[in-house]
Structure formats: structure tokens, C-alpha cells
N, C-alpha and C positions, 0 to 999 in steps of 0.2 A: 549429787556427786556419783561417779561410777562406783559400782560395788567392788569389793576386794575379791576378785575372781582371777585366779592364776591358772585356770584350767588350760592345758596345752603348753604351759611354760616349763622350762627346764632350768634347774638351778644347781650350781656347784657351791657347796659350803665347806670351806677348809676348816680343819680342826673341829669337826662336828661329831666326834665320837661321844662326847660328854659335855656337860656344863652348858655354857652359853651357846656354843655351836650346835649342840643337839637340840636345844630349845628353838634356835632359828630354823633348823631343818624341819622340826615338827610343825612350826607355825606355817612355813611355806607349803608343806605337804597338806596340811589341814585346809588350805585355801586352793588346792588343786594342782600345785606344781609337782613335777617329778624331781627327785633330788639325788645328786651324787654326794654320798657321805665320804668324807676324807678324814683319815687319822693315821698315825704312825703305828698304831697297835691293831693288828688284824682282828683279834678277838673283840676288842672294843668297837671297832668299825662295824663288824658283823652284827654285834648285839644292837647297835644303833639302827642298822637297816631292819633288823627283825622288829624292833619297837615301832618303826615307821610303818612297815607293812602290816603289822598287827592292828594298827590304828586306821588302816584303809588306804595308806599312801603308797606311792611307787618310789622305790629307792634301790640303789646299788652302791657298793663300796669301792673306793679306790684307795689302796693303802700306799702312801708315799709321803715323805717329808717334804713340805713345800720349801722353796728357796731357789731352786735351780729352774732354768728354762725347760729342762726335760720334764721335771715334775709338773710344771704348769701345762705343758703340752699334753701330758698323760691325762690330766684332769679334764681338759677341754675335749680331747679325743674320746674319752670315755662317755662324756655327755652326748656327743654326736653319735657314737656307735650304738649306745643303748636307747636313746630317745630321739635322735635325729636332729638336734639343735642345741643351742645354749642361749638363754635369755637373761639369766640372773647369776651374778657372782657375789658371794659373801666371803670376804677375806678375814676369817676369824682366827686362823691358826696362830698360836703364840706360845712362848716359853718365858720363864723368868730366870735371871742369874743376878740376883740383887747383891750389890756390895757398894760401899762408899768408894769415891773416886780413887783414893790412894791404895785401895785393896783390890780394885777391879782389874782382872787380867785381860790381855788381848783376847783370849779365848772366850771369856765371859761376855765381852763386848761384841765380838764377831758373831757368836751364836745367836744372840738376841736380834741383832741387826739383820742377820741372814734370814731368820724365820719371819720376823715381823715386817721389816721394811723391804728387803729384797723379795721376800715371798709375796708380799702384796704387789710389788712392781711386776714380777714375772707372771703371776697369775692374771693380773689386770691386763697386761699387754697381750697375752694369749687370748683372753676372753674378748678384748676389744677387736682383735684381728678377726675372730670368728663372727662376732656380732656385726661388724662392718660388712663382711662378706654376705651375711644373710640379708642385710639391708632393711631390717625391720625394727631397728632400735634395740634397746636393752637397758640393763640396770647393773651398775657396780656399786656395791655397798661395802665400804672399807671400815673396819672396826678400829676405832681409836680408843682413847682412855683419858680420864681426867689428868693422869700424869703427863700426858702429852700436851694438855692445854695449860697446865700450871706448874709442871715440874713435881718431883716427889723425892724425898730424901732416900738415898741408897739405890736410885733407879736411873742412873746416867744413861745406860743402854736402852732401857725400855721407854723412858720419857723421850729420848731423842728419836727413837723409831716411831713412836705414836705421834709426835709433833710432825715428823716427816710425812706420815700417812695423811694427816689433815691437810698439809700443804699439797700433797699429790691429788687429793680429792678436788681441791679448788682448781688446780692446773688442768686436770683431766676433764673437769666439767666444761671448760672452755674448748679444749681440743676435740672433744667428742660430741659437742652440741649439734653439729651439722648432721651427725649420724643418728641423732635422736637417742643417744645413750646418756642416761642420767648417772651422775656420780656424786655420792654423798658419803661423809664420814659419820658414823654413829659413835656415841660415847656412852656405853652402858655402864651401870653400876649395880652389881648384884652379888649375892652370896655364892661364891665359887671356891674352887680349890686355891685359886690365886688370892682372893680377898680374905680367906680365912687365916692367912699368914700375917695379916695386919692386926696388931694387938687391939686396936680400938674396935674392930668388928668381930674379932674371934669369939668372945663370949655370946654374942647374939646369934652368930651362925651356929655355934654348938647347941644353944637352946632351940633353935629352929630344927636342927637335926633330931631333937628329942620331942618334936611335935608342938613346940610353943610357937605362936605367931610372932613375927617381927613387930616391935612396938611402933606405934604411930609416928613418933618423932623421927624414926629412921625411915619409914616408908614415905612420909610426906615431907618432913623437914629436910632430910638428907637425900631423899630420892634413892633409897637403898632397899632392894627387895630380892625377889627370886629371879633366876634366869628367865623363867616364863613371863615375868613382868616386862622384861626388856624385849621379848621376842615379837611383840605386836608391831614394833616399828619396821621390821624387815619386810613382811608381806605388804604393808602399806606403801613403803618406798618402791617396791617392785611392781605395784599395781598401776592401772591407768589413773587412779585418783591422785597419784603423785607425779604425773608426767611433767609438771611444771616445777618440781622441786629438784634442784641440782646445785652443786657447789656449796652445800651447807654442812655444818657440823651440828648434829642433833643429839642431845643427851636424853637418856631415859633410864628410869630405875624406880622401883616401888610404885608409888602413886603419881610420880612426877615426870613430865616431859619438858625439855628445855631447848632453846636455840642458843648455841654458843656464838659469841661475837667473833669476827675475824680480827686479827691484830691490826691496829690502826694507830696513827698518831693522835695523841690526846692533848698535848700542849706544845707550843712552839714559841721561840724567841728569836729575835733577829739583831744582827750587829752589822752596820755598814762596813763593807770591806772584809767581812769574815770575823771569825772568833780567834782569840788568843787563849791559852790556858788560864791566865789570870782573869780575863774577862768572864770566862765560864765560871770560875770560882766565885767571882763577885756576885753573880746573879743566880747561881744554881738554886740555892735554898729558897729563894723568893720567887722564882720563875718556873722554869721547866721542871725542876726537881722538887717543887713544893708539895706534891702529892705522889710519892713513889708508889709503884704498884706492888701488891702483895704477891707472894709466891707460895707454892705448896698447896696440898689438899687439906682443908681444915678437918681436924678430927671431930667425929660426931660427939655431941654433948647431950646427955640425958637431961630432960627438964628438971629432974630431981637433983642434979649435980650442983 
């Protein structure tokens, strides 16, 4: 297999001032890529750049909130101005506005959709235009979530955005195939500022902050680890070793890497001339509805529990 060498490649990583985004930026830089760091906080963005350059990487910051076409154009233009090209886009920027359906405001919904879904769309569009102009292929890595794959209580906006991102990855993998641009969604699970708000994970993340390792049942059984555990997937997907990988949703966390299935029909029934409501009621429990699908993200369970 080709080595994971990104020398000469240029990457934009949105939301890369801290957490998972910063881990992705470090992983790309460690394998030779030049990186445009993006964050809404100038101090945080500059600190991220300094950490990358101190480790021997090449990086500059572009401080802008993703979501608009103008922000996307700024990120792509900065990559071209600083390093002459764009080869890799990682759409990591995100926010949370968690509330149950009946308490979620229009503003809560719109803010999350703008950053996650529209931000992914506008940045990917700008990157695709540039990569097609260059004529040398490229890589789009869209950051999804288990919430988008299975739903999650209190996350109408976030789950909808992340489900849409996975759907866009599948669509764009077809549309950009002739340009040799691969498109995949990644589904990371890690100890971050977002996940430490989840009660089931909070005590383990707090213990990790105090120097304790995450227990094995989390790292292996749940696939839950550090941001750095998730970061290996990004340079792999951006490398020549993964040129044949596109249109996939790939999970990673802790010691675990997974391939998520695409939604597909799992059972079918037929009625000559079509279905009536009563006919559906008569057969549902013993036919199509015999094995209903589960929803939600299972809470981690300690082996001692």
C-alpha cells in the first residue's frame, strides 16, 4: 500500500482551534500537509497555529464563522494565497443548542443547521470548485456523528444536520467521482467539550482530565477515546492509500474503527392491487413490522454495573 505521505498537500480544517478539529490538523501536519486553521476565536486559532508550527508543521489561521458562502470563499482563498492550492477539506466546525422538541426555538434550530449543515455545504462547494479547477483530484472529509446515524434525545437540530451530512457525502461521492475527488463522512466518538455534557460520559472524561486512563470497556467496547484516537482516520482518507474509498460513513474512537451501513430496506411485503389501512394493520406485527429498528445512542455500561 502507498505510504501516508501528504507532503505538498494543503488542507482546510474548519473548527480546528481545539478538540477534534485541532487533533485533525495536527495529524495532517504530521504527515506533511500544510493547514489552514479555522476558528471563530482569534486567540484560540493563533494558539493552534503556534502548536502546529512548534511541532514542525506549516499552518496559518483564518478566523471566520462558517455557514456563509463568503466564509467558505475566504477559507479556500486563504489556502491558495498562502500555499498555492487546496487538496483536502475537513468540515469539522460545529455548535450545540440542545433542547427537546417542544422547547427548541427557531433560533436554536437555525444556528445548528447553519453551522453544521449549511457550513458543510458552502465549504464543500467552494472546495470542489477549486479542486476541479486544479484538475488533480482531492479529498472532502465531512464530520458526522452517531446522533446523525441513530438520533439522540434532545438533539433535533444536531441529529438532523449530521444525518444530512452523511447523505451529502454519499451524493457528492457520485457527483465528484469523475474529478477524482473522494468524499466520505467520518463518525468520531471522543472525549471533547461536547461529549463531556453527556452524563454517561462525564465522570470518565473528568477522570481523564486528572490523568487517569479511560477504561478498556470504553475504549474497545464503546469505541470512546481521545480526539487523537480519532485523528488517524483523516490523513488516511486524504492519502493515496484511500483513493478508492469514497461515499462511506466511517466511525472511529478509542481502539475501534467501524463502517456504518447505509439506510436500506430490510423487510418487504406485497399486496395485489396495493395496500389498505386495514390490510397494513392485519399484517404489520407479523410481517414488515416484526423487528422494529432501535433508535438512539446506547449509554455506555461498565462491566461492573
